[in-house]
C-alpha positions in Angstrom: -12.0 -12.4 12.8 -9.5 -13.8 15.3 -10.1 -15.1 18.9 -8.8 -13.3 21.9 -5.4 -14.9 21.8 -4.9 -13.9 18.2 -6.1 -10.4 18.8 -3.4 -10.1 21.4 -0.8 -11.4 19.0 -1.9 -8.8 16.5 -1.5 -6.1 19.1 1.9 -7.3 20.1 3.2 -7.5 16.6 2.1 -4.0 15.8 3.6 -2.7 19.0 6.9 -4.4 18.1 6.8 -2.9 14.6 6.4 0.7 15.7 9.5 0.4 17.9 11.9 1.6 15.1 11.9 3.8 12.1 10.3 6.9 13.6 10.9 10.6 13.5 13.3 11.7 16.2 11.6 14.0 18.6 12.2 16.4 21.5 9.5 17.3 24.0 9.7 20.9 25.0 8.7 22.5 28.4 5.2 23.8 29.1 4.6 27.5 29.1 4.4 29.1 32.5 0.9 29.7 34.0 -0.8 27.4 31.4 -2.9 24.6 32.6 -2.0 22.1 29.9 -5.2 20.0 30.2 -7.3 23.1 29.4 -5.0 24.8 26.9 -6.2 25.0 23.3 -3.8 26.1 20.6 -4.9 27.7 17.3 -1.7 28.2 15.3 2.1 28.1 15.2 4.4 30.4 13.3 8.1 31.4 13.3 9.6 34.9 13.3 12.9 36.0 11.7 14.9 34.7 14.7 13.1 31.3 14.6 11.2 32.0 17.8 8.0 29.9 17.9 4.7 31.9 18.4 1.6 30.0 19.5 -1.8 31.7 19.9 -3.8 30.2 22.8 -7.5 30.2 23.0 -7.5 31.4 26.5 -4.0 32.4 27.6 -2.9 35.1 25.1 0.1 34.3 22.8 3.2 32.5 23.8 6.7 32.9 22.3 9.3 30.1 22.8 12.9 30.7 22.0 14.0 27.1 22.2 14.6 27.3 25.9 12.3 29.8 27.6 8.7 31.0 27.2 7.4 34.5 27.2 3.6 35.0 27.5 1.8 38.1 26.3 -1.8 38.5 27.6 -4.2 41.2 28.7 -2.5 41.3 32.2 1.0 42.1 31.1 0.8 43.7 27.6 -1.3 45.6 25.2 -3.2 42.5 24.0 -7.0 43.3 23.8 -8.0 39.7 24.5 -6.5 36.4 25.8 -8.3 34.5 23.1 -5.8 34.6 20.2 -6.3 32.8 16.9 -3.5 33.4 14.4 -0.2 35.2 13.8 2.2 36.2 11.0 5.1 38.6 10.5 6.0 41.5 8.2 9.3 42.1 6.5 10.6 44.1 9.6 9.8 41.1 11.9 6.8 42.8 13.6 3.9 40.5 14.5 0.3 40.7 13.4 -1.8 38.8 15.8 -5.5 37.9 15.3 -7.7 37.8 18.4 -11.4 37.7 19.2 -11.2 41.5 19.9 -9.5 42.6 16.7 -6.1 42.5 15.1 -3.0 43.6 17.0 0.2 44.9 15.4 3.0 44.3 17.8 6.2 46.2 17.1 8.7 45.7 20.0 6.8 46.7 23.1 4.3 48.8 21.2 0.8 47.5 20.4 -1.6 48.9 17.9 -5.2 47.6 17.9 -7.4 47.4 14.7 -11.0 46.6 15.2 -14.4 47.4 13.7 -14.5 50.7 15.5 -11.2 52.1 14.0 -10.5 50.2 10.8 -12.0 48.5 7.9 -12.1 45.1 9.6 -15.6 43.6 9.0 -15.5 41.6 12.3 -13.5 41.7 15.5 -12.9 38.0 15.3 -9.8 37.6 13.2 -9.4 34.0 12.4 -6.5 34.1 9.9 -3.7 36.5 9.1 -1.4 36.3 6.1 1.3 38.9 5.3 2.3 39.3 1.6 4.8 42.1 1.1 3.2 45.4 2.1 -0.3 43.9 2.2 -1.8 42.1 5.1 -4.8 39.9 4.6 -7.3 39.2 7.4 -9.8 36.4 7.6 -12.8 37.0 9.8 -16.2 35.6 10.5 -17.7 38.4 8.3 -15.5 38.3 5.2 -12.0 38.9 4.0 -10.1 42.2 4.4 -6.8 43.6 3.1 -4.7 46.5 4.5 -1.7 48.0 2.7 -0.8 50.5 5.5 -3.2 53.1 4.1 -6.3 51.5 2.6 -8.6 48.8 3.8 -10.5 46.7 1.3 -13.3 44.3 2.3 -14.5 41.3 0.3 -17.6 39.3 1.2 -20.4 37.3 -0.5 -22.3 40.5 -1.3 -19.6 42.4 -3.2 -17.3 39.7 -4.6 -17.1 36.0 -5.7 -16.4 34.9 -2.1 -18.3 31.6 -1.5 -18.7 32.1 2.3 -17.9 34.9 4.7 -16.4 32.8 7.4 -12.7 32.6 6.5 -10.6 29.6 7.7 -7.4 29.7 5.6 -5.3 32.0 3.4 -2.2 31.5 1.1 -0.8 33.1 -2.0 0.9 31.1 -4.8 4.0 31.9 -6.9 1.8 33.7 -9.4 0.4 36.0 -6.8 -3.0 34.3 -6.8 -4.8 34.5 -3.5 -6.4 31.3 -2.2 -9.1 31.5 0.5 -10.6 28.7 2.5 -14.0 29.2 4.1 -16.4 27.1 6.2 -18.1 26.0 3.0 -15.8 26.0 -0.1 -12.7 27.4 -1.6 -11.9 30.5 -3.7 -9.0 31.7 -5.7 -8.6 35.4 -6.6 -6.0 36.8 -9.1 -6.8 40.4 -8.4 -9.7 40.6 -10.9 -11.3 37.2 -11.3 -12.8 35.0 -8.6 -12.9 31.2 -9.0 -15.1 29.1 -6.8 -14.6 25.5 -5.8 -17.9 24.6 -4.2 -20.8 22.1 -4.3 -21.7 22.8 -7.8 -18.4 22.3 -9.5 -16.0 20.2 -7.3 -15.7 18.0 -4.3 -14.5 21.0 -2.3 -17.9 21.8 -0.9 -16.7 21.3 2.7 -15.1 23.1 5.6 -11.7 24.1 4.3 -9.2 23.3 7.1 -6.1 24.6 5.5 -4.5 25.7 2.2 -0.9 25.6 1.1 0.8 26.3 -2.2 3.8 24.2 -3.3 6.7 24.7 -5.7 5.1 22.7 -8.5 2.3 25.1 -9.1 -0.3 23.3 -7.1 -2.5 24.4 -4.3 -3.1 21.8 -1.6 -6.3 21.8 0.4 -7.4 19.8 3.5 -11.1 19.8 4.0 -13.6 18.2 6.3 -16.9 18.4 8.1 -17.3 20.5 11.2 -20.4 20.2 13.4 -19.0 21.9 16.5 -15.9 23.5 17.9 -14.6 20.0 18.9 -15.9 18.0 16.0 -13.8 18.5 12.9 -13.5 15.4 10.7 -10.9 15.5 7.9 -12.5 14.0 4.8 -9.8 14.7 2.2 -6.6 16.2 1.1 -6.8 17.5 -2.5 -4.6 19.5 -4.8 -5.6 21.9 -7.6 -3.5 22.2 -10.7 -4.4 24.2 -13.8 -7.9 24.6 -12.4 -8.5 20.8 -12.0 -9.1 19.3 -8.6 -7.3 16.1 -7.8 -7.4 13.8 -4.8 -4.1 12.7 -3.0 -5.4 9.2 -2.4 -6.5 8.4 -6.0 -4.3 10.6 -8.1 -0.9 10.6 -6.5 -0.8 7.9 -3.8 -2.0 5.0 -6.0 -1.1 2.2 -3.5 -3.4 -0.5 -2.1 -2.8 0.4 1.6 -5.5 2.7 2.8 -4.8 6.3 3.8 -6.7 7.8 6.7 -6.5 11.3 8.1 -6.6 12.4 11.7 -8.8 15.2 13.0 -8.1 18.6 11.5 -5.3 18.1 9.1 -3.1 21.2 8.7 -0.7 21.8 5.8 2.8 23.2 6.0 5.3 24.1 3.4 9.1 23.8 3.9 11.7 26.3 2.6 12.0 24.2 -0.6 8.3 24.5 -1.3 7.4 20.9 -0.4 4.1 20.4 1.3 3.8 18.3 4.5 0.7 17.0 6.2 -0.3 14.3 8.7 -1.8 11.0 7.5 -2.0 7.4 8.5 -0.7 4.6 6.3 -1.0 1.7 8.7 1.1 3.8 11.1 0.6 7.4 12.1 2.9 9.6 10.2 3.8 12.7 8.1 3.7 12.8 4.3 6.1 15.0 2.4 5.1 15.8 -1.2 8.0 16.4 -3.6 7.0 16.9 -7.1 4.9 13.8 -8.1 6.5 11.7 -5.4 5.9 11.5 -1.7 7.7 10.2 1.4 6.2 8.8 4.6 7.7 9.5 8.0 6.2 7.5 10.8 5.6 9.3 14.1 7.0 8.1 17.3 4.9 6.3 19.9 5.4 7.9 23.3 3.3 7.8 26.4 1.5 11.0 25.7 2.4 11.5 22.1 0.1 9.0 20.4 -3.0 11.1 20.9 -1.2 14.5 21.3 0.3 14.7 17.8 -2.5 16.5 16.1 -4.0 19.7 14.9 -1.3 22.2 14.2 2.0 21.6 12.4 4.6 23.9 10.9 8.1 23.5 9.6 10.7 26.1 10.5 13.5 27.4 8.2 15.9 24.8 9.5 13.5 22.0 8.4 12.4 21.0 11.9 8.7 20.1 12.3 6.9 21.6 15.2 3.5 20.5 16.5 1.1 21.4 19.1 -2.3 19.6 19.7 -5.5 21.5 19.8 -6.9 20.6 23.2 -4.0 19.6 25.4 -0.5 21.1 25.5 2.3 18.9 24.5 5.0 20.7 22.5 7.2 18.7 20.2 9.9 19.2 17.6 10.7 16.4 15.2 13.8 16.3 12.9 13.2 14.6 9.5 16.9 14.7 8.7 17.5 12.2 11.5 14.8 9.8 10.2 15.7 6.3 9.3 12.9 4.1 8.1 12.8 0.9 10.1 13.1 -2.2 8.0 10.4 -3.8 10.2 8.0 -0.9 9.8 5.0 -1.6 7.6 4.4 0.8 4.8 2.8 1.3 1.4 5.7 0.1 -0.6 6.5 -3.2 1.2 2.9 -4.4 1.3 1.3 -4.7 -2.1 -1.6 -6.8 -3.4 -2.2 -9.2 -6.3 -5.6 -8.0 -7.5 -5.8 -8.7 -11.2 -8.5 -11.3 -10.9 -11.2 -12.2 -8.3 -8.7 -12.3 -5.4 -7.1 -9.5 -3.6 -4.1 -11.0 -1.8 -1.8 -8.8 0.3 1.9 -9.7 0.2 4.6 -8.5 2.5 8.3 -8.2 1.6 9.7 -10.0 4.6 8.8 -13.6 4.2 5.1 -13.5 5.3 2.0 -12.6 3.4 -1.8 -12.4 3.2 -2.1 -10.1 6.2 -1.3 -6.5 7.1 0.1 -7.5 10.6 -3.3 -7.1 12.2 -6.0 -8.3 9.8 -6.3 -10.9 7.1 -5.8 -9.6 3.5 -6.7 -12.6 1.3 -10.1 -11.4 0.1 -12.0 -13.6 -2.2 -14.3 -12.9 -4.0 -12.6 -9.5 -4.4 -14.7 -6.7 -3.1 -16.9 -9.0 -1.0 -15.3 -8.2 2.3 -14.9 -12.0 2.9 -11.4 -13.4 3.6 -10.3 -17.1 3.4 -6.7 -16.6 4.8 -5.5 -14.7 7.7 -1.7 -15.0 7.3 0.9 -17.2 5.6 4.7 -17.5 5.7 7.8 -19.3 4.4 9.6 -21.7 6.8 12.9 -23.4 5.9 15.4 -25.3 8.0 18.1 -28.0 8.0 21.3 -29.2 9.7 24.9 -28.2 9.1 27.7 -30.7 9.0 28.2 -30.4 12.8 24.5 -31.3 13.4 23.4 -27.7 14.4 19.9 -26.7 13.3 19.6 -23.6 11.1 16.1 -22.3 10.5 14.1 -19.3 9.4 10.3 -18.8 9.7 7.6 -16.5 10.8 4.1 -16.6 12.1 2.7 -13.3 13.5 6.0 -11.5 14.3 4.8 -11.5 18.0 8.4 -12.2 19.2 10.3 -10.9 16.3 11.3 -11.5 12.7 13.6 -13.9 10.8 13.6 -12.2 7.4 14.7 -8.8 6.0 14.5 -7.2 2.6 17.2 -7.4 0.0 19.8 -9.8 -1.5 22.9 -11.0 0.3 25.2 -10.7 -2.7 25.0 -9.8 -6.3 25.1 -6.1 -5.5 27.9 -3.5 -5.8 28.1 -2.8 -2.1 27.9 -5.1 1.0 24.5 -5.8 2.4 23.7 -3.6 5.3 20.6 -1.8 6.6 20.9 1.1 4.1 21.1 -1.4 1.2 18.2 -3.4 2.6 16.1 -0.2 2.6 16.6 0.0 -1.2 14.9 -3.4 -1.5 12.2 -2.7 1.2 9.6 -2.7 -1.5 7.6 -4.9 -3.7 7.6 -4.2 -7.5 4.1 -4.6 -8.9 4.0 -5.1 -12.6 1.0 -5.5 -14.9 1.4 -7.1 -18.3 -0.6 -4.4 -19.9 1.9 -1.8 -18.7 4.7 -3.8 -20.2 2.9 -3.9 -23.5 2.3 -0.2 -23.3 6.0 0.3 -22.7 6.9 -1.9 -25.7 4.7 0.0 -28.0 5.9 3.4 -26.7 9.5 2.3 -27.2 8.7 1.1 -30.7 7.1 4.5 -31.4 10.3 6.3 -30.2 8.6 7.9 -27.3 10.8 6.4 -24.6 13.9 7.6 -26.4 12.6 11.1 -27.1 11.3 11.5 -23.5 7.6 12.1 -24.4 6.7 8.8 -22.6 7.8 8.8 -18.9 9.0 5.3 -18.1 6.8 4.0 -15.2 8.7 3.7 -11.9 8.1 0.0 -11.6 9.9 -0.5 -15.0 12.6 2.1 -14.4 13.6 0.7 -11.0 13.1 -3.0 -11.8 15.9 -4.7 -9.8 17.6 -6.5 -12.7 21.2 -6.9 -13.5 22.9 -3.6 -14.3 20.2 -1.4 -12.8 21.3 0.6 -9.8 23.5 -1.4 -7.5 22.4 -4.8 -8.9 25.4 -6.5 -10.6 24.1 -10.1 -10.7 21.1 -11.8 -12.2 18.1 -11.0 -10.0 14.8 -9.8 -11.4 14.0 -11.5 -14.7 13.9 -9.2 -17.8 13.9 -9.2 -21.6 17.3 -7.9 -22.8 16.1 -6.1 -25.9 19.5 -5.2 -27.2 21.2 -8.3 -25.8 24.0 -6.4 -24.0 23.7 -8.3 -20.8 22.5 -5.3 -18.7 19.1 -3.9 -17.9 18.2 -0.5 -19.2 14.7 0.5 -20.2 16.1 3.3 -22.4 17.5 0.5 -24.5 14.1 -1.2 -24.8 14.6 -3.7 -21.9 11.6 -4.5 -19.8 10.6 -6.9 -17.0 9.8 -10.5 -17.7 6.8 -11.6 -15.6 4.6 -14.5 -15.1 0.8 -14.1 -15.4 -1.2 -11.0 -16.2 0.1 -9.4 -13.0 3.2 -10.1 -10.9 4.7 -8.9 -7.6 8.5 -9.3 -7.3 10.6 -9.0 -4.2 13.8 -10.2 -2.5 14.4 -11.1 1.1 17.1 -12.8 3.2 17.6 -14.3 6.6 21.1 -12.9 7.6 20.8 -9.2 8.2 20.1 -9.7 11.9 19.5 -12.4 14.5 16.4 -14.6 14.2 14.0 -13.4 16.9 11.0 -15.4 15.7 12.4 -18.9 15.6 15.4 -18.1 17.7 17.4 -20.3 15.2 20.7 -19.9 13.5 20.5 -18.3 10.1 21.0 -20.3 6.9 22.3 -17.5 4.7 19.5 -17.7 2.2 18.4 -15.2 -0.4 14.9 -15.6 -1.7 13.7 -14.2 -5.0 10.0 -14.3 -4.7 7.2 -13.9 -7.2 3.4 -13.8 -6.7 1.3 -13.7 -9.8 -2.2 -14.3 -11.2 -4.2 -14.5 -14.4 -7.4 -12.8 -15.2 -10.2 -14.2 -17.3 -13.4 -12.8 -15.9 -15.7 -14.3 -18.5 -14.3 -17.8 -18.4 -17.0 -20.4 -18.1 -17.6 -23.6 -16.1 -14.9 -25.3 -14.0 -12.3 -23.0 -15.5 -13.5 -20.3 -13.3 -11.1 -21.5 -10.6 -8.4 -19.6 -12.5 -9.9 -16.3 -11.4 -9.8 -17.4 -7.8 -6.2 -18.7 -7.8 -3.0 -16.9 -6.9 0.4 -18.5 -7.8 3.8 -18.2 -6.2 7.4 -19.0 -7.2 10.5 -19.0 -4.8 14.1 -19.2 -5.9 15.9 -19.9 -2.6 19.6 -19.4 -3.0 22.2 -20.7 -0.4 24.6 -17.8 -0.2 26.5 -19.4 2.7 29.6 -21.6 2.5 27.7 -24.3 4.4 26.1 -27.5 3.2 22.8 -28.2 4.9 21.2 -31.7 5.2 17.7 -32.8 5.7 16.4 -29.4 4.6 12.6 -28.8 4.4 10.8 -25.9 2.9 7.6 -25.2 4.8 4.5 -23.3 3.7 2.7 -22.2 6.9 -0.9 -20.9 6.8 -3.4 -19.6 9.3 -6.5 -19.9 7.2 -9.6 -18.2 8.4 -12.3 -19.4 6.0 -14.7 -16.5 6.6 -15.7 -17.2 10.2 -12.4 -18.4 11.8 -14.0 -20.4 14.6 -15.7 -23.2 12.7 -12.9 -24.6 10.4 -11.4 -28.0 9.8 -8.2 -28.7 8.0 -7.0 -31.7 5.9 -4.8 -32.7 3.1 -4.7 -34.7 -0.1 -1.2 -36.2 -0.4 -1.8 -37.4 -4.0 -2.8 -33.9 -5.1 -0.1 -32.2 -2.9 -2.6 -30.0 -1.2 -3.5 -28.8 2.2 -6.9 -27.3 2.7 -9.3 -25.7 5.1 -13.1 -26.3 5.0 -16.1 -25.5 7.1 -17.2 -27.7 9.9 -20.8 -27.7 8.7 -22.7 -26.4 5.8 -23.2 -22.8 7.2 -20.3 -20.4 7.7 -22.0 -18.2 10.2 -21.4 -14.5 11.3 -20.9 -11.3 9.3 -17.4 -12.5 8.3 -18.7 -15.9 7.1 -19.5 -17.2 3.6 -22.9 -18.4 4.6 -24.6 -21.5 3.3 -22.6 -23.9 1.1 -19.2 -22.5 2.1 -16.0 -22.8 0.0 -12.7 -24.6 0.5 -9.3 -22.9 0.5 -6.3 -24.9 -0.6 -2.5 -24.5 -0.7 -1.1 -26.7 -3.4 2.5 -27.6 -4.2 2.8 -27.3 -8.0 6.5 -28.2 -8.2 9.0 -28.8 -5.5 12.7 -28.5 -5.7 15.1 -31.2 -7.1 15.3 -34.2 -4.8 18.7 -35.7 -3.8 19.9 -38.1 -6.4 19.7 -41.8 -5.3 18.0 -41.1 -2.0 15.8 -44.2 -2.5 12.6 -42.2 -1.9 9.6 -41.7 -4.2 9.6 -37.9 -3.4 6.9 -37.0 -5.9 4.6 -40.0 -5.3 4.5 -41.0 -8.9 5.4 -44.6 -8.2 8.9 -44.3 -9.5 11.9 -44.0 -7.2 14.9 -41.9 -8.1 13.9 -41.1 -11.7 16.0 -38.5 -13.5 15.0 -34.9 -12.4 12.8 -36.1 -9.6 11.4 -33.4 -7.4 10.0 -33.1 -3.9 6.3 -32.5 -3.4 4.1 -32.0 -0.4 6.0 -34.5 1.8 4.5 -33.6 5.1 1.3 -32.0 6.4 0.9 -31.0 10.0 -1.6 -29.0 12.0 -1.5 -27.4 15.4 -3.7 -25.5 17.8 -3.6 -21.8 18.8 -2.6 -22.5 22.4 0.7 -22.0 24.1 1.3 -25.4 25.5 3.0 -28.7 24.7 2.7 -30.8 22.6 0.2 -29.5 20.1 0.4 -25.7 20.5 2.3 -22.8 19.0 6.0 -23.3 18.2 8.5 -21.2 20.2 11.9 -22.7 19.7 13.9 -23.5 16.5 13.3 -27.2 17.0 9.6 -26.6 17.4 9.4 -25.1 13.9 11.5 -27.9 12.4 9.5 -30.6 14.2 6.3 -29.3 12.7 7.8 -29.5 9.2 8.8 -33.1 9.8 5.5 -34.4 11.3 6.8 -34.3 14.9 5.0 -32.9 17.9 6.6 -30.4 20.3 7.4 -33.2 22.7 9.5 -34.8 19.9 7.0 -37.6 19.4 6.2 -38.4 15.7 2.7 -38.1 14.4 0.6 -41.3 14.3 -2.8 -41.9 12.9 -5.8 -43.4 14.8 -4.4 -46.9 14.0 -1.1 -46.1 15.7 0.8 -46.0 12.4 3.4 -43.3 11.9 2.3 -40.9 9.2 3.6 -37.7 7.4 0.0 -36.6 6.6 -2.4 -35.6 9.2 -6.2 -35.8 8.4 -5.5 -37.3 5.0 -9.0 -38.8 4.7 -11.7 -37.4 2.4 -14.0 -34.9 4.2 -17.8 -35.7 4.3 -17.1 -39.3 3.1 -16.7 -41.1 6.4 -13.5 -42.7 5.1 -10.0 -42.1 6.2 -8.6 -39.9 8.9 -10.6 -36.6 9.2 -11.1 -34.1 11.9 -14.8 -34.9 12.1 -14.1 -38.6 12.3 -11.7 -37.9 15.2 -14.4 -36.1 17.1 -12.6 -32.7 16.9 -14.7 -29.6 17.2 -14.3 -27.0 14.4 -12.0 -24.2 15.5 -9.4 -21.7 14.4 -6.7 -23.8 12.7 -3.1 -23.5 11.6 -1.1 -25.9 9.4 2.3 -26.2 7.8 3.0 -28.3 4.7 6.6 -29.0 3.8 8.6 -30.2 0.9 11.8 -32.2 1.4 14.1 -33.3 2.8 17.0 -32.5 0.5 20.7 -31.5 0.6 21.3 -27.8 0.1 24.9 -27.0 -0.8 26.7 -23.6 -1.1 25.5 -21.8 -4.2 22.6 -24.1 -4.7 19.1 -22.8 -5.6 16.1 -24.6 -4.3 12.9 -23.7 -6.1 9.3 -24.0 -5.0 6.1 -23.3 -7.0 2.7 -23.4 -5.2 -0.8 -22.0 -5.5 -3.6 -20.8 -3.3 -6.7 -22.3 -4.8 -10.2 -21.1 -3.7 -12.9 -23.4 -4.8 -16.6 -22.9 -4.3 -20.0 -24.1 -5.5 -22.2 -21.7 -3.6 -25.4 -23.5 -4.9 -24.6 -27.0 -3.7 -24.3 -28.3 -0.1 -20.9 -29.5 0.9 -20.4 -33.2 0.3 -18.4 -35.9 -1.3 -20.0 -35.5 -4.7 -20.2 -31.7 -4.6 -17.6 -29.6 -2.8 -15.0 -32.4 -2.5 -15.4 -33.5 -6.1 -15.2 -29.9 -7.4 -12.2 -29.2 -5.2 -10.3 -32.2 -6.5 -11.2 -31.3 -10.1 -10.1 -27.7 -9.5 -6.7 -28.7 -8.0 -6.1 -31.1 -11.0 -7.0 -28.4 -13.4 -4.6 -25.8 -11.9 -1.8 -28.5 -11.9 -2.5 -29.3 -15.5 -2.3 -25.6 -16.5 0.9 -25.2 -14.6 2.5 -28.4 -16.0 1.6 -27.4 -19.6 2.1 -23.7 -19.2 -1.2 -23.0 -20.7 -3.0 -20.9 -18.1 -6.1 -19.3 -19.6 -6.1 -15.5 -19.9 -8.6 -13.3 -21.5 -6.5 -10.1 -21.4 -6.2 -8.3 -24.7 -2.5 -7.3 -25.1 -1.4 -7.6 -28.7 -4.5 -7.9 -30.7 -4.3 -5.2 -33.5 -1.1 -3.8 -32.0 1.1 -4.9 -34.8 0.0 -3.6 -38.2 1.2 -6.9 -39.8 -1.4 -8.8 -37.8 -4.3 -6.9 -39.5 -5.5 -7.2 -43.1 -4.7 -3.6 -43.7 -8.4 -2.7 -44.2 -8.0 0.2 -41.7 -5.2 2.4 -40.5 -5.2 5.4 -38.1 -3.6 8.8 -38.1 -2.2 10.9 -36.5 -0.5 8.4 -34.2 0.2 9.5 -31.5 -2.9 11.5 -31.4 -4.0 14.5 -29.2 -7.7 15.2 -29.9 -9.1 13.7 -33.1 -8.3 10.2 -34.4 -8.9 9.6 -38.1 -9.5 6.2 -39.5 -8.5 5.4 -43.1 -10.5 2.7 -44.9 -12.3 1.9 -48.1 -14.4 4.9 -49.3 -17.8 4.8 -47.7 -17.0 1.6 -45.7 -17.1 3.2 -42.3 -20.5 5.0 -42.3 -22.8 3.5 -39.7 -20.2 1.0 -38.5 -19.8 0.3 -34.8 -16.5 1.0 -33.2 -15.2 0.3 -29.7 -12.1 1.8 -28.0 -10.4 -0.7 -25.6 -7.5 -0.4 -23.3 -4.7 -3.0 -23.3 -6.6 -5.0 -20.7 -9.3 -5.5 -23.3 -11.7 -3.4 -21.2 -14.2 -1.2 -23.1 -13.5 2.5 -22.7 -16.1 3.9 -25.1 -18.1 2.9 -28.2 -20.1 4.5 -30.9 -21.0 4.6 -34.6 -19.1 6.2 -37.5 -20.9 9.2 -39.1 -17.5 10.5 -40.3 -14.1 9.1 -40.5 -12.9 10.4 -37.1 -13.3 9.6 -33.4 -12.9 12.3 -30.6 -10.3 11.1 -28.1 -9.2 14.3 -26.3 -10.8 13.2 -23.1 -8.8 9.9 -22.9 -5.9 9.7 -20.5 -2.5 9.3 -22.1 -1.7 5.6 -22.9 -2.0 3.0 -25.6 -5.4 2.0 -26.9 -7.0 -0.3 -29.5 -9.9 0.7 -31.7 -12.1 -2.1 -32.9 -14.2 -1.6 -36.0 -17.0 -4.1 -36.9 -17.4 -4.9 -40.6 -19.8 -7.4 -42.2 -17.1 -9.8 -42.9 -15.2 -9.5 -39.7 -13.6 -7.2 -37.1 -10.5 -5.0 -37.6 -8.2 -3.6 -35.0 -5.7 -0.8 -34.9 -3.6 0.5 -32.1 -3.0 4.2 -31.3 -1.2 6.2 -28.7 -3.0 9.0 -27.0 -0.8 11.9 -25.8 
């Protein structure tokens, strides 16, 4: 949790971000005679001339031709009531209007009323109307009715399979199946058979807000809980395909960023059969479903529009979205064809999480990470709701040959940004905003998915098209893929042709058990965060982690560590001198207001720790709190012959010498000189070189100049620490930097670092407990990195190659659809235990053999391993489930 200043910063950054990348809109005039603060709209529909018809709860029905309004009510027409609820049109362009006093058929100036007294309507309150050819369907509070011009037919809970008599929504799919939403469940009706989606058989046991059928054979349903006329909470958007109910969030969306729904989500279908609905993914927006993909369009922020975009949406034949709120009249049209996603807008593709182990770390594509632009997103332990980092970012700066400072960096984006997605060169077209949009995403790749792809390719299923190549693999930004013409994302060139193509068996080359890959630059626009001159850098960034949930002892730190690699390429024609790479962090170790910071120069780490032995508040870690580190694992190459021991190994200018953590500096969250937030380009550079904002170098309590603030050992009473300096624990920021070095045109500077969370929750903080463990953990991570022997417990290849087994068992058919047969020595399987694993080594199911087959029809399509336990050992075999 942040203090008031930081909360303000979060607000400012989000306001800044929503300034671009929004649906263009037009606000249309109010209808005459309508008090907009008391108007309530119930529907919106379009006639053959694309006039907009809006039923009002208390003003009749309004028709808008794009310029002028015409109102039809009891005072000036044959309308039986000013309370109108729905409208639809027949093939001749005549309107059917549902009111609280019956249904009205309006043909020109003639009005025909149908109510319970003169027709088969079961109720005078007509909530929904749907015209299908010569048949009109009416939803009422007392059941469903149809009218073909001659005969009325009524369906209710007493004479049909209808689940509830209060009808809320109606649509008909391409097969002529009628879908009916009610106040408590959903029905489909094919003319003879009723199917119910209610409490007993699906999640759709709620108030059905709306129903829409798309062009992919799916029926979409928005549902919620309604306790009164005003209280309608949307709880879900689902789709039904082949009788199975799916959830948009879990079955189609599949991203880490949460989706929320506003009140009363309505569904609309465009002329191509794509479904649209309103949802919030960090920003308020519209989602368009196209096949199995979706697009997000953020809604504009306008004085009245933030709260007025709401209940009722529809899209006209020209593809224009029209919306009216439910309880106050603001009438807008929005044009998706004019939408350009802002590069600085936060969305579900440019914010992804490393989450393979016990950390869930959010990463952004534009040079900063570990936050979602308003809250911290470095959760550890994963699922605990506790966060140890609020935000982090890359800083880099140096001087050109004329002595001018060039710098890029970010903190909270409160004044702007210095980085944008995409490469500067190595692509078939010049970098511009459109190209940057193609790279405005983070590719998230799991090692198990690569192994699955490799096995599917070996089985021929990639080539024959029975295995759809995952999007992350298909779009991997490697040489030869799309507009990429240079070496970018690393990959395995299976056929050694020098170009990436998954159809040839090529696949991403990743670090760890899971990796995020993204590219950003500092030249697409002016630097509005540091206000510095650009360097012309292109950064190829990787964030990765290993998973070993059952690892014991001190090795457990691997499950609470995330690792990072930067290739920083100088794409300019300028040589920069005295260049520093900065790793900036605002660590909030649980409770943000009781933290200290420090560093260990020999272990190349900066860290945050608690000011006492209790991290209070609901956001805190409680007693015996942890420490959070940032550790430089390997810096970039140092300048040859610079006369400096850059890596602190006791040797000066050895061959291949690299930089390390060469400076550590902290500052306060205040906007004043000399120890506060940086605001100018020189401020940012000063902090990377141990200089205060007043250009005075840092000195320790003895008056000696130093590059390392608070380098003493916490809890020991020795060296320079915050506690020893009399500081009160507070909300801290720090930047640790690596350099300086010379950065010439075409040079690549590399940086490897890790975020290491260390915790002994059973022992009080102290020199022999938390500090000793922290040092040991940092040394262990460094050793793993140096020797490239990170522990991993993931099962990827065991049993996948038949040559790796003794041949005691084999499986068929492979791929398999429903029943997997195991071939072994006669009689050897009976009574044996078997386990089915996925490629992560996670158990899916287990059992005993009483025949030589295992049912697998219920398994989702992917690659599995079956493990069979014999007296003299365990055998494995892989199989592919179709």
